[in-house]
TIKOLTOR-459624 format. One line per 8 residues: for each residue x, y negated, z of N, C-alpha, C. Coordinates in nm, 4 decimals. Each point is the difference from the previous one (the first is absolute). Last residue first. Layout:
BEGIN
X/Y/Z/X/Y/Z/X/Y/Z  ...
END
This chain:
BEGIN
12.8816/-12.1622/7.1841/0.0717/0.0917/0.1334/-0.0907/0.0861/0.1586  -0.1264/-0.3075/-0.3465/-0.0283/0.0932/-0.0292/0.0646/0.1245/0.0595  0.0612/-0.5526/0.0006/0.0342/0.1283/-0.1547/-0.0799/0.1328/-0.0360  -0.0676/-0.3406/0.4286/0.1492/0.0989/-0.0169/0.0285/0.0252/-0.0992  -0.3645/-0.1339/-0.0590/0.0111/-0.1471/0.1202/0.1259/0.0440/-0.0112  -0.3332/0.3255/-0.1403/0.0246/-0.1297/-0.0995/0.1140/-0.1051/0.0111  -0.1553/0.3435/0.3047/0.0424/0.0415/-0.0343/0.0302/-0.0896/-0.1181  -0.2978/-0.1395/0.2989/0.1414/-0.0162/0.0596/0.0819/0.0892/-0.0568
-0.4299/-0.0278/-0.1808/0.1200/-0.1090/0.0260/0.1161/-0.0283/0.0809  -0.3107/0.3940/-0.0418/0.0361/-0.0156/-0.1126/0.0712/-0.1560/-0.0350  -0.0028/0.3474/0.4236/-0.1264/-0.1411/-0.0178/0.1157/-0.0647/-0.1672  -0.0263/0.5067/0.2515/0.0631/-0.1233/-0.0383/-0.0680/-0.0535/-0.0794  -0.2194/0.3477/0.3035/-0.0176/-0.0027/-0.1184/0.0977/-0.1533/-0.0265  -0.0612/0.4800/0.3731/-0.0603/-0.1698/-0.0337/0.1161/-0.0301/-0.1463  -0.3062/0.4261/0.2068/0.1209/-0.0467/-0.0710/0.0198/-0.1484/0.0298  -0.3509/0.1500/0.3065/0.0262/0.0788/-0.0765/0.1238/-0.1016/-0.0488
-0.2978/-0.0012/0.4074/0.0212/-0.0853/-0.1088/-0.0311/-0.0067/-0.1475  -0.0504/0.3028/0.3599/-0.0637/-0.0460/-0.0612/-0.0202/-0.0758/-0.0925  0.4199/0.1772/0.1440/-0.0712/0.1000/0.0152/-0.1246/-0.1247/-0.1094  0.2852/-0.1907/0.3219/0.0013/0.0224/-0.1649/-0.0289/0.0782/-0.0363  -0.2165/-0.0497/0.3818/0.0464/-0.1471/-0.0294/0.0369/0.0008/-0.1448  0.0659/0.4163/0.2900/-0.0881/-0.0511/-0.0687/-0.0302/-0.1272/-0.0712  0.4259/0.0424/0.1943/-0.0026/0.1004/-0.1181/-0.1334/-0.0045/-0.0365  0.0405/-0.3007/0.3370/0.1192/-0.0497/-0.0713/-0.1048/0.1060/-0.1286
-0.0967/0.1574/0.4245/-0.0937/-0.0947/0.0004/0.0589/-0.1333/-0.1818  0.3113/0.3964/0.2251/-0.0966/0.0715/-0.0941/-0.1761/-0.1311/-0.0421  0.3777/-0.1056/0.2811/0.0617/0.0589/-0.1222/-0.1031/0.0179/-0.0644  -0.0870/-0.1345/0.4242/-0.0181/-0.1306/-0.1099/0.0392/0.0507/-0.1391  -0.0003/0.3259/0.3701/-0.1448/0.0049/-0.0363/-0.0087/-0.1514/-0.1136  0.4456/0.1663/0.1264/-0.0485/-0.0052/-0.0347/-0.1593/0.0413/-0.0602  0.1915/-0.3155/0.2930/0.0933/-0.0265/-0.0943/-0.0985/0.1185/-0.0599  -0.2956/-0.0623/0.3111/0.0797/0.0073/0.0405/0.1335/0.0129/-0.1289
-0.5536/-0.2403/0.2013/0.0793/0.0839/-0.0428/0.2139/0.0687/-0.0183  -0.3740/-0.4847/0.1509/0.0079/0.1594/0.0568/0.1488/0.1786/-0.0363  -0.1090/-0.4257/-0.2163/0.0675/-0.0256/0.1129/0.0224/0.0762/0.0510  -0.3022/-0.0256/-0.3067/0.0858/0.0403/-0.0483/0.1082/0.0034/0.1257  -0.3971/-0.0671/0.0743/0.0143/0.1231/-0.0421/0.1230/0.0009/-0.0180  -0.1504/-0.3750/0.0789/0.0626/0.0352/0.1262/-0.0122/0.1199/-0.0039  -0.0705/-0.2654/-0.3927/0.0752/-0.0174/0.0391/0.0799/-0.0089/0.1077  -0.4072/0.1380/-0.1899/0.0461/0.0086/-0.0620/0.1835/-0.0029/0.0458
-0.3918/-0.2341/0.2133/0.0176/0.1222/0.0546/0.0642/0.0978/-0.0819  -0.0379/-0.4260/-0.0935/0.0834/-0.0339/0.0805/-0.0170/0.1942/0.0355  -0.1767/-0.1104/-0.3635/0.1215/-0.0509/0.0153/0.0916/0.0088/0.0805  -0.4894/0.0685/0.0151/0.0516/0.1028/-0.0471/0.1108/0.0183/-0.0443  -0.3718/-0.2062/0.3210/0.1538/-0.1549/-0.0484/0.0887/0.1813/-0.0677  -0.3947/0.1085/0.2744/-0.0556/-0.1425/-0.0391/0.0847/-0.0726/-0.1834  -0.0695/0.5435/0.0749/0.0222/-0.0677/0.0512/-0.0036/-0.1539/-0.0765  -0.1153/0.4215/-0.1435/-0.0997/-0.0297/0.1915/0.1395/-0.0889/0.0043
0.1190/0.2058/-0.3820/-0.1361/-0.0593/-0.0310/-0.0709/-0.0886/0.1509  0.3813/0.2793/0.0371/-0.0009/-0.1008/-0.0140/-0.0495/-0.0932/-0.0152  -0.0933/0.4525/0.1024/0.0692/-0.1235/0.1679/-0.0423/-0.1363/-0.1388  -0.0696/0.3026/-0.2347/-0.0987/0.0276/0.0335/0.0429/-0.1056/0.1164  0.3042/0.2383/-0.2963/-0.1181/-0.1347/-0.0291/-0.1246/-0.0668/0.0473  0.3376/0.3323/0.1587/0.0270/-0.1613/0.0228/-0.0883/-0.0709/-0.1082  -0.1390/0.4233/0.0356/0.0181/-0.0029/0.1454/0.0582/-0.1951/-0.0321  -0.0279/0.2398/-0.4027/-0.0899/-0.0472/0.0405/-0.0489/-0.0939/0.0915
0.4206/0.2334/-0.1009/-0.0260/-0.0482/-0.0748/-0.1410/-0.1274/0.0612  0.0307/0.4368/0.1444/0.1944/-0.0962/0.0881/-0.0757/-0.0955/-0.0213  -0.1754/0.3234/-0.2695/-0.1020/-0.0447/0.1438/0.1006/-0.0486/0.0891  0.1647/0.1189/-0.3832/-0.1154/-0.0790/-0.0787/-0.1035/-0.0839/0.1884  0.4171/0.3064/0.0041/0.0671/-0.0983/0.0222/-0.1449/-0.1154/-0.1426  -0.1172/0.5026/0.1620/0.0501/-0.0440/0.0782/0.0336/-0.1529/0.0550  -0.3464/0.1584/-0.3983/0.1989/0.0698/0.0392/-0.0036/-0.0964/0.1166  -0.5427/0.1165/-0.1039/0.1186/-0.1451/-0.0633/0.1097/0.1531/0.0412
-0.4102/0.2017/0.1757/0.0500/-0.0549/-0.1965/0.0454/-0.0892/-0.0674  0.0618/0.4577/0.3151/-0.0164/-0.1291/-0.0114/0.0212/-0.0807/-0.1244  -0.1740/0.5004/0.1464/0.0434/-0.1517/-0.0585/0.0545/-0.0687/0.0909  -0.2821/0.5111/0.1734/0.0099/-0.1535/-0.0493/0.1211/-0.0664/-0.0475  -0.3497/0.4649/0.0758/0.1164/-0.0752/-0.0550/-0.0524/-0.0929/-0.0399  -0.3070/0.2951/0.3013/0.0001/-0.1224/-0.0767/0.2105/0.0333/-0.0384  -0.4202/0.4106/0.1079/0.1120/-0.1356/0.0395/0.0424/-0.0794/-0.0478  -0.2800/0.4092/-0.0408/-0.0740/-0.0542/0.1436/0.0856/-0.1488/0.0461
0.0911/0.1597/-0.5454/-0.0685/0.0877/0.1226/-0.0444/-0.0319/0.0448  0.1686/-0.3832/-0.1472/0.1239/0.1988/-0.0907/-0.0590/0.0462/0.1736  -0.1009/-0.5326/-0.1885/-0.0768/0.1283/0.0476/0.1393/0.0575/-0.0514  0.1697/-0.5102/0.0449/-0.1208/0.1070/-0.1236/0.0156/0.1422/0.1002  0.1316/-0.5491/0.0407/0.0515/0.1675/0.0567/-0.0815/0.0675/-0.1367  0.2757/-0.4627/0.1459/-0.0767/-0.0275/-0.0826/-0.0085/0.1937/0.0782  0.2239/-0.4461/0.2049/-0.0431/0.1701/-0.0579/-0.0470/-0.0249/-0.1249  0.0383/-0.4142/0.2652/0.0889/0.0103/-0.0254/0.0355/0.1326/-0.0417
-0.3679/-0.1886/0.1125/-0.0431/0.0093/-0.1507/0.2437/-0.0276/-0.0244  -0.3938/0.0389/0.4294/0.0681/-0.1758/-0.0096/0.0995/0.0404/-0.1779  -0.2136/0.3331/0.1511/-0.0797/-0.0654/-0.0098/-0.0001/-0.0981/0.0309  0.3354/0.3481/-0.0277/-0.1249/0.0130/-0.0275/-0.0496/-0.0785/-0.0929  0.3022/-0.0396/0.3345/0.0434/-0.0090/-0.0176/-0.1107/0.0095/-0.1611  -0.1789/0.1975/0.3875/0.0309/-0.1711/-0.0203/0.0880/-0.0280/-0.1277  -0.0281/0.4691/0.0988/-0.1356/-0.0685/-0.0602/-0.0194/-0.1346/-0.0286  0.3522/0.1570/0.1685/0.0444/0.0399/-0.1090/-0.1188/-0.0135/-0.0779
0.0460/-0.0266/0.4868/0.0547/-0.0472/-0.0928/0.1006/-0.0410/-0.1684  -0.3538/0.3746/0.2423/-0.0084/-0.1650/0.0407/0.0686/-0.0873/-0.0738  0.1852/0.4183/0.0406/-0.1469/-0.0074/-0.1436/-0.0442/-0.1811/0.0558  0.3135/0.1268/0.2886/0.0426/0.0053/-0.2078/-0.1140/-0.0428/-0.0529  -0.0940/0.1123/0.4715/0.0636/-0.0783/-0.0154/0.0387/-0.0584/-0.1402  -0.1715/0.3967/0.1238/-0.1255/-0.1016/-0.0345/0.0934/-0.0849/-0.0067  0.2876/0.3719/0.0989/-0.1098/-0.0326/-0.1532/-0.0933/-0.1235/-0.0533  0.3923/-0.0774/0.3916/-0.0959/0.1057/-0.0285/-0.0404/-0.0296/-0.1397
0.4623/-0.0348/0.3003/-0.0704/-0.1072/-0.0940/-0.0738/0.1475/-0.0837  0.5383/-0.1113/0.2645/-0.1899/0.1928/0.0477/-0.1268/-0.1736/-0.0934  0.5327/-0.0501/-0.1282/-0.0177/0.0562/0.0595/-0.1711/0.0734/0.0010  0.3568/0.0046/-0.3346/0.0036/-0.1394/0.0547/-0.0099/0.0175/0.1825  -0.1440/0.3199/-0.3675/0.1564/0.0448/0.1014/0.0173/-0.1537/0.0095  -0.4240/0.0064/-0.1215/0.0375/0.0863/0.0813/0.1225/0.0456/0.1330  -0.1096/-0.2707/-0.4580/-0.0300/-0.0654/0.0669/0.0252/0.0337/0.1612  -0.0016/0.2853/-0.3083/0.0578/-0.1149/-0.1019/0.0066/-0.0566/0.1633
-0.3795/0.2253/-0.1065/0.1148/0.0943/0.0616/0.1249/-0.0931/0.0136  -0.3648/-0.2841/-0.1198/0.0096/0.1323/0.1508/0.1172/0.0177/0.0296  -0.0887/-0.0767/-0.5013/0.0195/-0.1300/0.1497/0.0204/0.0709/0.1258  -0.1380/0.2731/-0.3462/0.0904/-0.0319/0.0162/0.0794/-0.0353/0.0541  -0.4290/0.0391/0.0544/0.0711/0.0782/0.0577/0.1181/0.0176/-0.0461  -0.3658/-0.2698/-0.1472/0.0363/-0.0710/0.1299/0.1398/0.1427/0.0468  0.0502/-0.0271/-0.4922/-0.0975/-0.0469/0.0602/0.0041/-0.0278/0.1716  0.1934/-0.1674/-0.4946/0.0649/0.0653/0.1170/-0.1589/0.0466/0.0137
0.2521/-0.1582/-0.4452/-0.1840/-0.0751/-0.0109/0.0930/0.1821/0.1864  0.3895/-0.2614/-0.1838/-0.1410/0.0542/-0.1078/-0.0585/0.0001/0.0908  0.4320/-0.1867/0.1843/-0.0110/-0.0034/-0.2049/-0.1290/0.0739/-0.0470  0.2308/-0.0428/0.4482/0.0079/0.0700/-0.1112/-0.0843/-0.0376/-0.0756  0.0766/-0.3416/0.2544/0.1204/0.0975/0.0312/0.0009/0.1356/-0.1569  -0.3725/-0.3112/0.1606/0.1105/-0.0372/-0.1515/0.1465/0.0385/0.0115  -0.3570/0.1978/0.3586/-0.0384/-0.0188/-0.1652/0.1182/-0.0432/-0.0631  0.0458/-0.0113/0.4370/0.0684/0.1004/-0.0572/-0.1019/0.0264/-0.1668
0.0284/-0.3428/0.2461/0.1253/-0.0098/-0.0222/-0.0346/0.1307/-0.0876  -0.3468/-0.2138/0.1547/-0.0254/-0.0290/-0.1306/0.1859/0.0748/-0.0274
END
């Protein structure tokens, strides 16, 4: 999946094979089997091109990671405790990214009209 996400376009078994072979020896049939398994699991879609297929990610890497986290969290018998434990494992950088994400999801904050009238609109 890393290669498919990295290129962000439909890829052939041959392209993935040639890229992987720069790092290690791997057989064409191994890459073909892995991509076929990913297709059967619904992680990639494929389109025939001659005698081969072009494979393309069904979702982004971020969406896939989010689905994994949601699945793991929803299986917990104590979701709040699972979140606390997960947050405790985060680095400071990851916690900052989480805070940024929460701000994005919540949208812009609107000043409470009651507090504005109490302090004279300042």
